[in-house]
Backbone bond lengths (Angstrom), bond angles and torsions (degrees), N, CA, C in turn:
res aa  C-N    CA-C-N  psi(-1)  N-CA   C-N-CA  omega(-1)  CA-C   N-CA-C  phi
1 M - - - 1.455 - - 1.528 109.79 -
2 R 1.342 117.14 157.75 1.441 119.66 179.89 1.528 110.66 -61.70
3 Q 1.318 114.95 158.11 1.448 120.07 -175.13 1.526 112.82 -77.37
4 D 1.359 118.61 -22.45 1.459 120.75 -174.45 1.516 110.82 -88.67
5 V 1.342 116.50 52.46 1.449 121.24 -179.14 1.521 109.84 -87.96
6 S 1.319 115.30 150.77 1.455 119.95 176.59 1.520 109.86 -78.75
7 P 1.320 118.42 144.02 1.462 119.87 179.98 1.517 111.19 -66.74
8 Y 1.314 115.78 144.40 1.471 120.85 176.98 1.521 108.48 -78.60
9 M 1.319 116.63 124.80 1.462 121.08 -177.20 1.515 109.41 -88.15
10 S 1.339 115.62 93.19 1.461 119.74 -176.33 1.521 112.59 -66.15
11 G 1.327 116.81 -16.31 1.450 118.92 179.54 1.516 113.98 -83.29
12 Q 1.317 117.71 -3.54 1.456 121.18 179.27 1.528 110.26 -72.22
13 P 1.335 118.06 156.81 1.469 120.67 177.39 1.519 111.29 -60.15
14 E 1.322 116.25 152.75 1.456 120.66 176.66 1.521 109.16 -62.23
15 P 1.357 118.66 139.23 1.466 120.58 179.18 1.519 111.45 -56.97
16 A 1.329 115.10 145.02 1.465 119.65 -179.29 1.510 111.47 -60.88
17 A 1.348 117.27 -26.80 1.463 120.42 -176.54 1.515 112.72 -69.57
18 L 1.318 117.85 -4.45 1.456 119.67 178.95 1.520 111.34 -57.29
19 S 1.327 116.67 -32.37 1.457 119.49 -177.71 1.520 112.94 -81.33
20 A 1.339 116.42 -9.32 1.463 119.29 -178.70 1.527 110.34 -72.69
21 R 1.288 116.93 140.56 1.460 121.62 -179.46 1.521 109.73 -137.43
22 A 1.312 116.67 138.24 1.454 121.14 169.71 1.519 107.26 -98.91
23 P 1.322 117.79 151.27 1.463 120.23 -178.53 1.524 111.39 -54.33
24 G 1.342 116.42 126.41 1.455 120.86 177.27 1.508 114.67 78.84
25 V 1.341 117.57 1.37 1.463 121.12 -178.11 1.521 109.56 -116.31
26 I 1.327 115.68 130.83 1.457 121.87 172.54 1.523 107.12 -107.33
27 M 1.317 116.99 127.89 1.448 121.40 -176.71 1.519 109.74 -125.12
28 R 1.331 116.42 134.55 1.458 120.25 178.03 1.524 109.71 -158.90
29 R 1.323 114.17 167.14 1.456 119.56 174.31 1.526 108.68 -74.22
30 L 1.331 116.17 138.10 1.458 120.32 -176.94 1.525 111.01 -84.49
31 D 1.342 114.88 154.15 1.459 120.66 177.52 1.521 109.13 -139.77
32 A 1.319 117.29 -169.18 1.464 121.90 -171.62 1.526 112.93 -57.84
33 R 1.315 117.90 -30.67 1.467 119.85 -179.26 1.532 111.90 -67.65
34 D 1.333 117.17 -15.66 1.459 121.40 -177.10 1.529 113.22 -97.69
35 H 1.322 118.04 4.28 1.464 120.78 -174.15 1.528 111.76 -56.16
36 A 1.323 116.89 -50.77 1.467 120.36 -176.26 1.531 111.16 -65.01
37 A 1.329 117.17 -40.55 1.466 120.41 -179.20 1.527 110.70 -66.35
38 L 1.324 117.26 -40.67 1.471 119.94 179.39 1.527 110.59 -67.68
39 A 1.325 116.73 -41.90 1.471 119.80 178.18 1.521 110.95 -61.21
40 A 1.329 117.17 -41.21 1.462 121.20 179.95 1.520 110.98 -66.63
41 L 1.327 117.56 -39.59 1.463 121.01 178.12 1.527 110.44 -61.89
42 L 1.315 117.56 -48.99 1.462 121.24 -178.08 1.516 111.67 -66.95
43 D 1.305 116.78 -28.03 1.464 120.83 -179.69 1.525 112.37 -71.09
44 T 1.329 118.25 -12.80 1.466 120.16 177.66 1.527 111.59 -68.61
45 D 1.333 117.15 -20.58 1.464 121.60 178.50 1.528 107.28 -153.22
46 P 1.344 117.91 82.58 1.471 120.86 -171.98 1.514 114.57 -58.75
47 G 1.323 118.27 -31.57 1.455 120.13 179.76 1.513 112.08 -68.59
48 R 1.320 116.97 -50.56 1.465 120.60 -179.59 1.521 112.10 -66.42
49 G 1.323 116.74 -29.88 1.457 119.71 -175.29 1.510 114.85 -96.53
50 V 1.342 117.95 9.76 1.459 119.73 -169.13 1.528 113.08 -65.53
51 F 1.333 118.66 -35.60 1.461 119.16 -178.71 1.528 111.29 -69.01
52 L 1.327 116.80 -41.73 1.459 119.60 177.29 1.528 110.78 -68.16
53 A 1.335 116.23 -43.07 1.466 120.13 -177.45 1.523 111.61 -66.72
54 D 1.326 117.13 -34.91 1.465 120.54 176.63 1.525 110.00 -58.00
55 T 1.326 117.04 -48.90 1.462 121.16 178.80 1.525 110.96 -63.93
56 L 1.325 117.04 -42.57 1.466 120.79 -179.37 1.528 111.21 -61.27
57 E 1.332 117.29 -45.26 1.461 120.50 -177.25 1.525 112.11 -70.28
58 R 1.310 117.56 -32.89 1.468 120.69 -177.98 1.526 112.52 -81.89
59 Y 1.334 116.47 -39.00 1.464 119.49 -168.23 1.526 114.88 -125.69
60 G 1.336 118.43 -6.31 1.449 120.00 -177.59 1.520 112.44 85.35
61 V 1.327 116.17 -170.20 1.462 121.65 -174.04 1.528 112.55 -80.18
62 T 1.329 118.09 -18.70 1.461 120.57 -175.92 1.536 111.39 -124.69
63 P 1.333 117.99 59.66 1.467 119.45 178.03 1.523 110.68 -66.68
64 P 1.338 118.08 153.41 1.468 120.04 -176.74 1.519 114.09 -69.16
65 F 1.332 118.01 -19.35 1.465 121.29 -175.01 1.515 113.49 -106.22
66 A 1.331 118.64 0.08 1.465 121.12 -175.05 1.521 110.10 -146.57
67 G 1.329 115.52 163.68 1.453 121.59 175.38 1.513 110.42 -133.19
68 F 1.325 117.11 136.82 1.460 122.77 175.46 1.525 109.15 -104.66
69 W 1.340 115.31 135.39 1.455 122.20 174.99 1.517 107.77 -123.85
70 G 1.335 115.96 151.22 1.451 119.44 -177.86 1.515 112.64 -137.41
71 A 1.339 115.91 150.79 1.464 123.14 174.15 1.521 107.92 -115.63
72 F 1.314 116.09 130.09 1.463 123.05 -176.25 1.521 109.94 -115.97
73 T 1.320 116.17 136.83 1.457 122.74 174.05 1.517 107.77 -130.24
74 G 1.330 116.54 127.44 1.459 119.70 -178.96 1.518 112.84 60.10
75 G 1.319 116.87 28.67 1.457 120.77 178.67 1.512 114.09 86.28
76 G 1.332 118.25 -7.51 1.457 121.11 -178.39 1.519 112.28 -106.63
77 L 1.332 117.15 145.91 1.453 122.25 178.28 1.527 109.04 -76.93
78 V 1.328 116.93 120.00 1.468 120.77 -175.50 1.519 112.92 -116.43
79 A 1.319 117.55 -12.81 1.458 120.64 179.71 1.518 109.24 -155.40
80 A 1.336 116.25 151.53 1.460 121.28 179.86 1.515 109.54 -142.75
81 L 1.322 114.85 156.81 1.453 121.83 178.64 1.518 107.81 -139.25
82 M 1.340 116.31 128.76 1.461 120.86 172.97 1.522 108.38 -106.62
83 L 1.324 116.16 127.22 1.454 121.91 177.91 1.525 109.18 -111.69
84 V 1.322 115.52 124.76 1.464 122.53 173.65 1.521 106.08 -120.84
85 G 1.303 116.27 100.19 1.456 119.02 -169.77 1.509 109.24 63.34
86 R 1.320 116.45 -122.06 1.468 121.19 178.89 1.527 111.88 -103.94
87 R 1.320 116.24 15.98 1.462 121.79 179.94 1.522 109.41 -103.91
88 A 1.318 114.96 133.37 1.463 119.97 -172.47 1.519 110.89 -121.66
89 A 1.333 115.51 136.46 1.461 122.15 174.68 1.528 107.66 -120.80
90 P 1.337 118.22 107.71 1.471 121.15 -179.05 1.528 111.65 -92.97
91 F 1.324 115.09 156.60 1.466 121.58 173.60 1.516 107.01 -152.94
92 A 1.334 116.50 131.30 1.461 119.67 -178.04 1.517 110.69 -148.24
93 L 1.324 115.63 148.86 1.456 120.26 169.83 1.529 108.41 -68.07
94 P 1.335 118.62 150.86 1.464 120.34 178.56 1.523 111.42 -53.38
95 G 1.319 116.29 130.47 1.459 121.46 178.31 1.510 115.13 86.24
96 A 1.332 118.68 -6.81 1.460 120.88 -179.50 1.523 110.55 -70.78
97 D 1.336 115.89 148.31 1.455 121.70 -178.44 1.535 109.42 -85.29
98 L 1.326 116.04 113.28 1.462 120.98 179.58 1.527 113.08 -94.65
99 A 1.314 118.02 -2.37 1.457 120.58 -173.45 1.532 113.05 -56.73
100 P 1.360 119.83 -45.95 1.470 118.00 179.96 1.527 112.43 -61.18
101 L 1.328 117.60 -39.64 1.451 120.55 179.20 1.526 110.95 -70.38
102 A 1.329 116.83 -34.07 1.459 120.38 177.45 1.524 110.41 -62.04
103 R 1.320 117.29 -38.55 1.462 120.24 179.54 1.529 111.17 -66.18
104 V 1.322 117.14 -33.25 1.463 120.03 175.12 1.521 109.89 -62.88
105 A 1.333 116.38 -47.45 1.468 120.49 -179.38 1.529 111.04 -59.91
106 V 1.318 116.82 -44.12 1.464 120.67 -178.86 1.524 110.35 -65.62
107 S 1.341 117.36 -38.45 1.464 120.33 -179.71 1.521 111.71 -64.78
108 E 1.319 117.03 -21.70 1.464 121.40 178.49 1.526 112.58 -91.66
109 G 1.344 117.36 4.97 1.452 120.47 177.93 1.512 113.35 83.06
110 L 1.323 116.96 40.43 1.462 123.47 -176.74 1.531 112.50 -42.03
111 D 1.355 115.99 124.94 1.464 118.41 175.72 1.532 113.08 -127.89
112 F 1.324 117.52 -0.99 1.468 120.49 178.83 1.524 109.03 -160.84
113 T 1.320 115.56 139.98 1.457 120.21 172.31 1.511 109.42 -154.44
114 M 1.327 115.96 155.30 1.452 120.12 173.09 1.513 108.84 -154.38
115 G 1.334 114.35 154.77 1.451 120.61 -178.65 1.519 109.91 160.00
116 R 1.326 115.60 -164.61 1.457 120.61 176.49 1.524 108.79 -58.16
117 A 1.317 116.72 144.94 1.461 120.81 -173.26 1.525 112.21 -53.46
118 A 1.328 118.07 -43.09 1.463 120.87 -178.47 1.527 111.56 -65.06
119 E 1.321 117.23 -32.94 1.462 120.56 179.48 1.530 110.46 -71.68
120 V 1.322 116.56 -41.31 1.460 120.00 176.38 1.525 109.91 -65.09
121 D 1.329 117.52 -39.65 1.471 121.18 175.69 1.526 110.82 -53.49
122 A 1.334 116.50 -45.30 1.463 121.23 -176.69 1.522 111.46 -64.23
123 L 1.330 117.76 -40.27 1.453 119.81 179.71 1.521 111.42 -69.61
124 L 1.325 116.78 -41.62 1.458 119.66 -179.31 1.527 111.69 -67.95
125 A 1.331 116.91 -30.89 1.470 120.34 -179.86 1.525 111.57 -65.08
126 A 1.329 117.60 -22.11 1.462 120.99 -178.50 1.526 112.76 -85.41
127 L 1.333 117.57 -8.08 1.465 120.26 -179.25 1.526 110.77 -68.72
128 P 1.309 117.77 135.49 1.467 119.12 172.96 1.517 110.60 -73.72
129 A 1.308 116.39 169.66 1.464 120.43 178.50 1.522 110.03 -61.73
130 G 1.321 115.14 153.87 1.451 119.39 176.32 1.509 114.23 100.66
131 H 1.344 117.97 11.02 1.454 121.57 178.53 1.531 110.31 -110.32
132 R 1.314 114.68 144.39 1.461 122.19 175.26 1.523 108.02 -105.52
133 V 1.326 117.02 131.58 1.464 121.62 -176.25 1.524 109.70 -122.29
134 L 1.311 115.57 126.55 1.457 122.16 170.74 1.523 106.87 -106.48
135 R 1.312 115.86 114.40 1.462 120.36 -174.31 1.521 110.72 -116.98
136 E 1.333 115.66 136.57 1.450 122.34 178.28 1.526 108.54 -118.38
137 E 1.323 116.04 139.09 1.457 121.02 178.32 1.530 109.56 -108.93
138 H 1.308 115.17 127.95 1.455 122.13 -175.50 1.525 110.99 -123.44
139 H 1.320 115.19 158.54 1.458 121.22 164.50 1.528 107.99 -88.92
140 L 1.322 116.96 133.34 1.464 121.68 167.95 1.520 106.06 -93.89
141 A 1.321 116.99 125.72 1.460 121.33 -175.75 1.524 110.32 -124.37
142 E 1.329 115.67 147.49 1.460 122.07 179.85 1.520 109.88 -120.01
143 H 1.319 115.59 141.98 1.456 121.58 179.43 1.528 109.77 -74.89
144 L 1.319 116.61 129.54 1.456 120.97 176.87 1.521 109.06 -76.67
145 P 1.329 119.11 134.20 1.470 120.37 177.79 1.519 110.47 -55.49
146 P 1.332 117.71 127.78 1.475 119.22 179.97 1.515 111.64 -65.44
147 R 1.309 116.09 142.09 1.462 120.34 177.51 1.521 110.18 -73.64
148 A 1.312 115.99 152.01 1.464 121.15 -173.42 1.524 112.26 -56.35
149 R 1.332 117.17 -39.24 1.454 120.35 -176.58 1.524 113.28 -97.47
150 E 1.304 116.11 8.73 1.460 119.96 -177.80 1.521 110.15 -71.26
151 T 1.308 117.13 133.23 1.456 122.13 179.91 1.529 109.85 -79.46
152 P 1.334 118.32 126.90 1.466 119.68 178.46 1.524 111.50 -58.04
153 I 1.322 116.38 150.10 1.451 121.07 179.04 1.518 109.14 -66.38
154 S 1.312 116.74 127.34 1.457 121.36 -177.89 1.524 110.65 -79.03
155 P 1.329 117.67 140.49 1.469 119.60 176.89 1.521 110.64 -73.09
156 P 1.322 117.94 160.55 1.464 120.72 175.30 1.533 110.56 -60.00
157 P 1.320 117.86 162.10 1.468 120.90 179.51 1.527 112.52 -55.68
158 A 1.341 115.27 142.11 1.474 122.90 177.04 1.524 112.28 60.95
159 T 1.316 117.18 25.94 1.467 121.59 -178.31 1.513 110.55 -122.15
160 T 1.323 115.93 137.41 1.455 123.05 176.00 1.530 108.98 -111.23
161 I 1.317 116.41 130.73 1.460 121.94 175.18 1.516 107.05 -103.21
162 R 1.316 117.58 123.69 1.461 120.90 -175.93 1.517 110.91 -152.77
163 R 1.316 114.26 167.81 1.458 119.71 176.05 1.525 109.17 -80.55
164 A 1.321 117.12 137.39 1.455 121.60 -178.83 1.518 111.04 -71.26
165 V 1.322 115.93 151.65 1.464 123.78 177.66 1.528 107.64 -124.36
166 P 1.337 117.72 163.68 1.471 119.53 -178.65 1.522 114.12 -52.48
167 G 1.329 118.14 -30.49 1.448 120.31 179.05 1.518 114.04 -66.19
168 D 1.335 117.56 -12.53 1.468 121.79 178.50 1.517 113.04 -87.24
169 L 1.323 118.01 -0.05 1.457 120.73 -168.44 1.524 112.85 -58.50
170 D 1.309 118.46 -49.12 1.463 119.60 -178.00 1.527 111.90 -65.61
171 A 1.334 116.66 -39.71 1.468 119.74 178.25 1.525 110.76 -64.58
172 L 1.320 117.16 -38.75 1.463 120.44 176.77 1.527 110.88 -65.23
173 A 1.323 116.22 -41.31 1.464 119.53 179.45 1.523 110.37 -62.45
174 R 1.327 117.49 -39.32 1.465 119.42 177.13 1.532 111.01 -64.60
175 L 1.321 117.14 -36.21 1.460 120.71 179.19 1.526 111.57 -65.46
176 Y 1.339 117.30 -40.11 1.465 121.93 -172.73 1.532 114.59 -95.03
177 F 1.293 119.36 -15.97 1.467 121.12 -170.88 1.530 111.38 -58.19
178 R 1.347 114.88 124.77 1.467 124.37 178.83 1.528 113.64 66.63
179 T 1.317 118.36 22.30 1.458 121.00 177.78 1.522 110.18 -95.15
180 D 1.330 116.92 172.56 1.460 122.35 -178.03 1.523 110.78 -55.26
181 G 1.339 115.63 130.26 1.453 121.12 -179.49 1.511 113.71 89.28
182 F 1.328 117.54 -17.83 1.460 122.06 -179.91 1.534 111.46 -125.15
183 E 1.337 116.29 8.55 1.459 120.14 -171.31 1.520 113.97 -64.67
184 H 1.332 117.70 -22.48 1.462 120.67 -177.25 1.533 112.90 -96.85
185 L 1.312 117.71 0.18 1.458 120.62 -177.47 1.523 111.42 -88.33
186 T 1.329 115.41 139.30 1.456 119.54 170.82 1.527 108.49 -70.61
187 W 1.320 115.69 166.00 1.462 120.08 179.29 1.529 110.82 -57.38
188 E 1.333 117.16 -44.57 1.463 119.48 -177.05 1.526 111.29 -69.76
189 H 1.328 116.96 -39.84 1.469 119.58 178.18 1.525 110.29 -64.35
190 L 1.328 116.89 -39.41 1.452 120.60 176.88 1.528 110.84 -61.49
191 R 1.323 117.12 -44.68 1.469 120.64 179.07 1.531 110.75 -60.81
192 Q 1.331 117.29 -41.01 1.458 120.74 178.65 1.527 111.19 -63.75
193 T 1.336 115.80 -41.82 1.460 120.23 179.26 1.528 111.07 -62.83
194 L 1.330 116.17 -47.42 1.463 120.55 -178.76 1.526 111.24 -68.21
195 D 1.312 117.31 -35.31 1.463 120.21 177.34 1.525 110.22 -62.33
196 G 1.329 116.80 -39.41 1.462 120.13 177.46 1.509 112.14 -64.45
197 R 1.333 116.44 -35.58 1.460 119.59 179.53 1.531 111.30 -71.80
198 I 1.325 116.64 -34.54 1.464 119.59 179.04 1.519 110.92 -71.64
199 R 1.326 116.78 -46.27 1.464 121.18 -172.70 1.529 113.25 -85.92
200 G 1.341 116.63 -41.27 1.458 119.09 -174.91 1.506 114.33 -94.81
201 L 1.339 116.76 -22.37 1.458 121.73 178.68 1.525 107.08 -123.11
202 R 1.324 118.35 -125.85 1.467 120.12 173.77 1.519 109.63 -161.26
203 T 1.326 114.39 147.22 1.461 122.52 178.96 1.518 108.70 -132.81
204 Y 1.326 116.08 137.37 1.466 121.85 173.98 1.520 108.49 -112.20
205 V 1.332 116.48 145.27 1.459 120.90 -177.78 1.519 110.38 -131.82
206 A 1.331 114.26 157.68 1.462 121.99 169.49 1.520 106.91 -110.10
207 E 1.324 116.15 124.48 1.462 121.60 -177.51 1.527 109.18 -116.57
208 T 1.323 116.13 123.78 1.460 122.07 179.48 1.520 109.43 -121.65
209 R 1.328 115.82 115.75 1.478 122.21 178.52 1.528 111.25 51.17
210 G 1.344 114.97 46.35 1.448 120.79 176.09 1.517 115.98 82.10
211 R 1.324 118.66 2.35 1.458 122.44 -178.61 1.520 110.03 -116.80
212 L 1.337 116.60 134.47 1.458 120.83 174.44 1.522 108.49 -80.15
213 V 1.333 116.18 119.07 1.465 120.35 -176.02 1.521 113.02 -113.00
214 S 1.331 118.07 -11.89 1.460 120.51 -178.68 1.523 108.95 -157.14
215 A 1.341 115.61 152.62 1.468 119.39 -179.70 1.523 110.13 -158.22
216 A 1.324 115.01 159.49 1.466 123.41 173.97 1.515 107.37 -153.13
217 S 1.317 116.45 146.69 1.465 121.47 -177.19 1.514 110.81 -131.97
218 T 1.315 115.63 163.86 1.453 119.47 163.88 1.526 107.11 -87.99
219 S 1.321 116.54 139.99 1.459 121.48 175.84 1.516 111.69 -104.15
220 A 1.330 117.36 -11.92 1.456 123.34 174.85 1.522 107.86 -160.13
221 E 1.326 116.39 143.75 1.457 121.49 178.37 1.519 109.87 -141.66
222 T 1.320 115.95 141.20 1.456 122.33 172.22 1.519 107.89 -130.92
223 A 1.317 116.06 -178.51 1.458 119.99 178.84 1.518 111.80 -64.72
224 R 1.343 117.77 -23.15 1.464 121.17 -174.72 1.513 114.66 -115.34
225 A 1.331 118.39 -16.11 1.462 119.62 -172.96 1.516 111.00 -152.04
226 A 1.326 115.12 166.53 1.462 121.80 174.86 1.515 108.70 -151.10
227 M 1.335 115.94 149.36 1.455 122.40 174.89 1.522 108.25 -109.86
228 I 1.317 116.11 129.83 1.458 122.07 179.12 1.525 109.34 -100.62
229 G 1.323 116.05 138.96 1.456 121.10 178.29 1.514 110.18 -152.47
230 G 1.318 115.55 -173.74 1.451 119.96 178.21 1.512 113.80 61.99
231 V 1.328 117.69 32.24 1.468 120.86 178.87 1.523 108.26 -76.61
232 W 1.320 116.26 119.75 1.456 119.38 -175.12 1.521 109.90 -151.05
233 T 1.326 115.11 139.90 1.465 122.18 174.88 1.519 108.34 -128.75
234 A 1.327 116.83 137.03 1.463 121.05 177.70 1.524 109.72 -56.20
235 P 1.329 118.13 137.51 1.477 120.94 -176.08 1.522 114.30 -52.29
236 D 1.339 118.12 -36.68 1.462 119.68 -176.82 1.529 113.23 -81.21
237 A 1.359 116.63 1.32 1.468 120.24 -179.87 1.523 111.81 -119.22
238 R 1.315 118.00 13.10 1.462 120.95 -175.01 1.530 112.54 -80.84
239 N 1.349 112.38 165.40 1.474 121.61 177.47 1.523 112.66 64.44
240 R 1.327 116.10 30.01 1.456 120.94 177.18 1.523 112.60 -124.17
241 G 1.333 116.89 -0.92 1.461 120.39 176.87 1.505 115.71 97.52
242 H 1.350 117.80 8.87 1.462 119.33 -178.57 1.535 112.11 -65.39
243 S 1.322 117.20 -49.71 1.474 120.15 -178.43 1.522 111.07 -61.19
244 T 1.327 116.33 -42.71 1.465 119.91 179.56 1.522 110.49 -59.44
245 A 1.330 117.23 -45.39 1.465 121.02 -177.77 1.527 111.40 -66.70
246 V 1.341 116.94 -40.76 1.459 120.51 -179.35 1.533 111.25 -65.70
247 V 1.337 116.09 -48.84 1.468 119.84 -179.39 1.526 111.06 -63.78
248 A 1.328 117.07 -41.50 1.464 120.57 -179.83 1.529 111.11 -62.90
249 A 1.335 117.48 -43.01 1.466 120.62 -179.46 1.530 111.21 -65.38
250 L 1.328 116.85 -43.62 1.459 120.71 178.24 1.517 110.82 -63.37
251 S 1.321 117.07 -42.34 1.464 121.47 -179.19 1.522 111.51 -65.70
252 R 1.325 117.18 -39.48 1.468 120.53 177.99 1.523 111.28 -63.93
253 E 1.319 116.58 -40.32 1.465 119.01 178.14 1.524 110.93 -61.82
254 L 1.323 116.45 -44.47 1.463 120.31 178.48 1.521 110.88 -61.69
255 H 1.332 116.43 -45.28 1.461 119.77 179.40 1.528 111.06 -61.11
256 G 1.325 117.15 -38.60 1.461 120.53 179.27 1.505 113.03 -64.28
257 E 1.322 117.26 -22.23 1.464 122.14 177.37 1.529 112.14 -92.92
258 G 1.329 116.62 3.17 1.459 119.69 -179.50 1.516 114.07 85.43
259 R 1.337 117.77 16.02 1.462 121.74 179.23 1.528 110.43 -102.63
260 R 1.312 116.08 135.80 1.457 121.37 173.14 1.514 108.38 -81.80
261 A 1.329 117.28 132.26 1.463 121.67 -176.48 1.521 110.68 -101.68
262 F 1.320 115.84 134.62 1.459 123.10 179.85 1.523 109.59 -130.61
263 L 1.313 115.58 160.45 1.462 122.73 170.65 1.521 107.91 -157.96
264 F 1.322 116.97 166.58 1.461 119.25 175.22 1.522 109.43 -137.30
265 Y 1.342 115.03 150.69 1.456 120.68 -177.66 1.523 109.12 -149.99
266 L 1.325 115.89 152.61 1.452 121.56 -177.17 1.529 111.50 -57.10
267 M 1.320 115.93 139.10 1.461 120.46 -176.36 1.516 113.13 -61.09
268 D 1.334 117.54 -28.34 1.467 119.48 -178.57 1.530 112.55 -96.23
269 N 1.334 116.85 12.26 1.467 120.41 -179.86 1.529 109.13 -92.76
270 A 1.328 115.54 82.12 1.465 120.67 -176.84 1.531 112.95 -62.74
271 P 1.337 120.43 -41.23 1.471 119.24 178.09 1.526 112.76 -60.37
272 A 1.338 116.83 -39.56 1.466 119.43 178.24 1.518 110.76 -65.04
273 A 1.326 116.75 -39.63 1.463 119.89 178.98 1.521 111.16 -59.09
274 V 1.322 117.14 -40.13 1.469 121.08 179.26 1.526 110.28 -66.16
275 V 1.324 116.80 -46.22 1.469 120.93 -179.54 1.520 110.85 -58.60
276 Y 1.325 116.65 -47.81 1.462 119.47 -174.88 1.522 111.69 -72.42
277 A 1.302 117.78 -33.26 1.463 119.56 175.41 1.527 110.09 -63.48
278 R 1.324 117.60 -42.99 1.453 121.22 178.08 1.526 111.74 -64.66
279 A 1.333 115.92 -31.67 1.463 120.46 -179.97 1.524 112.30 -80.11
280 G 1.350 117.86 -3.39 1.458 120.78 175.15 1.507 115.96 104.49
281 Y 1.341 117.98 20.19 1.465 121.18 -177.78 1.527 111.89 -101.52
282 R 1.332 114.30 149.64 1.463 121.13 174.11 1.521 108.31 -130.63
283 V 1.326 116.92 148.15 1.462 120.93 179.96 1.522 109.48 -67.48
284 A 1.332 115.40 130.65 1.467 120.93 -177.11 1.519 112.39 -117.91
285 G 1.325 117.78 -5.51 1.455 119.71 -179.16 1.511 111.43 166.65
286 R 1.314 114.85 -170.20 1.468 121.99 -178.63 1.516 109.15 -114.01
287 W 1.307 116.08 138.58 1.463 122.68 -176.30 1.519 108.26 -128.84
288 S 1.318 117.34 127.51 1.457 121.73 -178.62 1.521 110.40 -111.19
289 V 1.324 115.54 144.42 1.457 123.49 176.05 1.529 107.36 -127.75
290 A 1.327 117.26 132.60 1.469 120.27 -176.74 1.523 110.27 -135.03
291 Y 1.349 115.00 132.07 1.449 123.23 174.44 1.527 107.15 -108.76
292 I 1.321 117.23 130.37 1.470 122.03 -172.25 1.519 109.89 -122.34
293 A 1.323 116.46 135.74 1.455 121.45 176.97 1.523 108.76 -147.70
294 L 1.353 115.95 154.85 1.447 120.05 173.79 1.520 109.82 -71.41
295 E 1.316 115.83 140.71 1.458 119.94 177.93 1.526 110.03 -66.62
296 D 1.327 115.55 145.67 1.462 120.70 -179.81 1.523 110.85 -67.34
């Protein structure tokens, strides 16, 4: 999920949908006793579950800024929902009933969700009339493990590919300011977001003659997987292989640590598809993103 999420107000009353039940499904807010069950559920598909698992591994089941909810069938956890403010991240086993969890999200004023297409379908189906939905369809892609004798992708001439350090913060902010995905952030908010990616996650950059011209970051990391995002190259430096080299280097580092690397991109973004294929990615599924607002 994007970094500019609103904090989850744990002091707010429990959503009214807590009392809602689907036949054969028990739904409740998760707590410390559910840690192992939630981790096992998310581990069934590390790529799809990476955003929830990142929060779980860093902060546990009851972080101060988010809430986890779960649906149980036959005593087993079959679906989960993470709420960060009004933003929802669903995860479910195939065929699991997400309707009770969807009602929780809607009761909290759902304004954003993303995940597997069927999971997003379930959340949107719970919306009452009067909502406007902007939905984007993406490919979810996974990095193929590099072969032992495979030659690493070479950077463009006079370019260094390296991991970003805190001293790169202002240069990174200049690269990203007012670009796609960051267009609504103030300069200071952008710097805070990028600082978190450098210090708490990781960012790789392409540097040409002292200038940062391309970058990519992880937006979530777990012991088994990571999601890459924020892939961007300055317009005057495109079509030279910078993005491919940056993404490939970041993905190789993750693979070397035993993490599976994933990313997603719009289905109609042909240039991105070429870049990621060259960097070693293959399409692994469909990923939906939805922005929700009340109609005027």
